[in-house]
N, C-alpha and C positions, 0 to 999 in steps of 0.2 A: 173579306179576308180570313183565310184560315189559318192554323197553327201547324196543319199538316202540308202547307205548301213550303217547298224550299225555294230561296233565292240565289242570287249571285251577288254577292259582296266583293269588291276590290277597296284593298288599303295601298297606297302609293305615296307618292312624295319623296321629297328630300330629308324628313325629319324622322327623327328616331320614333320605333313602336309598332311598325308595320307587323314584324313579326309576334312581338309581345302580345298585340292585340287579336291576333289569331291564337294563340296559346291558351289567352284569357277565355275568348268564347270556348274553346275545345276542354277546358277546365270547369267551365261553368255548366257547359252541356254533360260534362261527365256525372255530374252532382244530380243530375236529371235522369241519370242512365241513359243517355243518349251515347253513342259510339261514333269517333272522329278517325278520320285515317289523314294524317299530315305527311305528304309527301314535301322533302326539303330537296330543291333543286340550286345546285351550285354551290353544295353545303356538304363536308366530309369532314369536318373539323368537330371534336367533342363538344358541343354546345352544353350547358347544364341542364336545359329541358330533356336532354336524352336520359339523363343518369334519374333527375325528378321524377319523370312520368313512365319509367320503366316497369314499374309495378302496378299502374292503372291499367285495369283491365278494358277500360273504355275507350284508351287513346292507344295509337299506333301511330308511330314515327318513322319513317323510312329515308335514308340520305340518297341523293345521285348527284354525287360530286366530288373534287378532289379534296385532298386534305389539306391542301394550300388553297388560298383566294387566287384567283386569276386575271389577267388583262384581258381586254378584246381580240387584242395582237397575240394573244397566245392560246387561243382556241385551237384544240386539235380534234381530227375524226373522234377520240377517244371522249371527250366532253360533250361532242355532240350525241354519241352512242349514249352515255350516260343518262343525257335529258330525254332522250327516247325513250330509254328503259323505265325512268321515272313517269314519263309520262302513258305509255304502257301500262304501268303497275297502278297509277291513279286512274286510269280509266277500268280495270278490272275491279278497282274498290268501290268506285262510282256506280257500277251495274250489278255489284254482288248483291244488293239488298241487305248488306251488314252493317254497312255506315249511315248515320244521320247527318254526317258533314262529313266533307273532301276539301281539305287545304292543300293547294298547290303555293308551296313557301317560295318566294322568290323566283316565281314564275316570270312576272313580267321582266325582270331584269336578264335570264334566259333566253326571252324573245329579242331583248336589247342586244344581247351578245351574238345572236343568229344560231343559238342553239337549238331553238324550236321556231315554227313559223307562227304568225297571228292566226292562220289558217286552220293550223293544226290544234290550238287552244279554242278557237272557235267550234271547231268540230266535237272535240272534247264537252265543250258546254252543250251542244245542241244533242248529246246524247243523254244528259243528266237527266234523272229519272224526278217527277213532280215534287216528291217528297224530300231530295236532299238538298243541302244549303252546300254551297260552294263557296269558298273564299280565295281569291288570289291574290297575293302578296308580292310586294317588289316594287322600286323606281321605274319609274318611266314607263307608266301604264301604257300600253300602247291605244290610242283614240278608239279605235275598233271594239276593245274589251270594257272601255269606259261606257260606250253606247248601250254594250250589251248587260251590262250590269244593272241591278236594282238599285243598289247601294254604292256609294263611291265615297270614300274619306281619304283626303289628301292629307298628309302629316305635312306641315310646315314647320321647318327651323326657323326658331327666333333667336334661338343662343344655345350655343353647345359647346363645351369643354373640349373638343375634338380641337377647336380652333387656338386654344391654348398647348395643344400638343399631347393632351390625355389621350390615350390607345385605349381599347374596347377592353373593358376590366371584367375579370372573371364573377359571375352572378349579377352583373349588371348589363353587360351589352353582350357575353359569351356565356 
């Protein structure tokens, strides 16, 4: 095994922490001078990581989504176009030679919503340069992506304060 080989990781499951794990990996990598591109699918809201990492020259974050959360039955051609733009931009980052890590945040949900197909994401992975690490996050990871990945972590909810009506809190969940 070589430190120059990049792997495919999937963070999925109904538990909290998938995006946070990917951001933590990017932050750790930046401490070693590694560069990370993070494409956030289905996100257009002002999350704390956008401000926190704005001045980190090793991490680039771009969003491809609405300013509000949508449901599957609300998908429009604009949402599909946003996801397509995001995947095209992530492909550019993947092939640029500029990044050591490429994160497709919430891409699994994007597939479940029908904004991207499994085949499109597999084609993206098939273009992965040997040295680039790719992280795919989001609930409901398709079986095909789990099979293709080298590492899969499933976040399982054991107990969550959402069950008592606590909404996403600034600095903790957003």
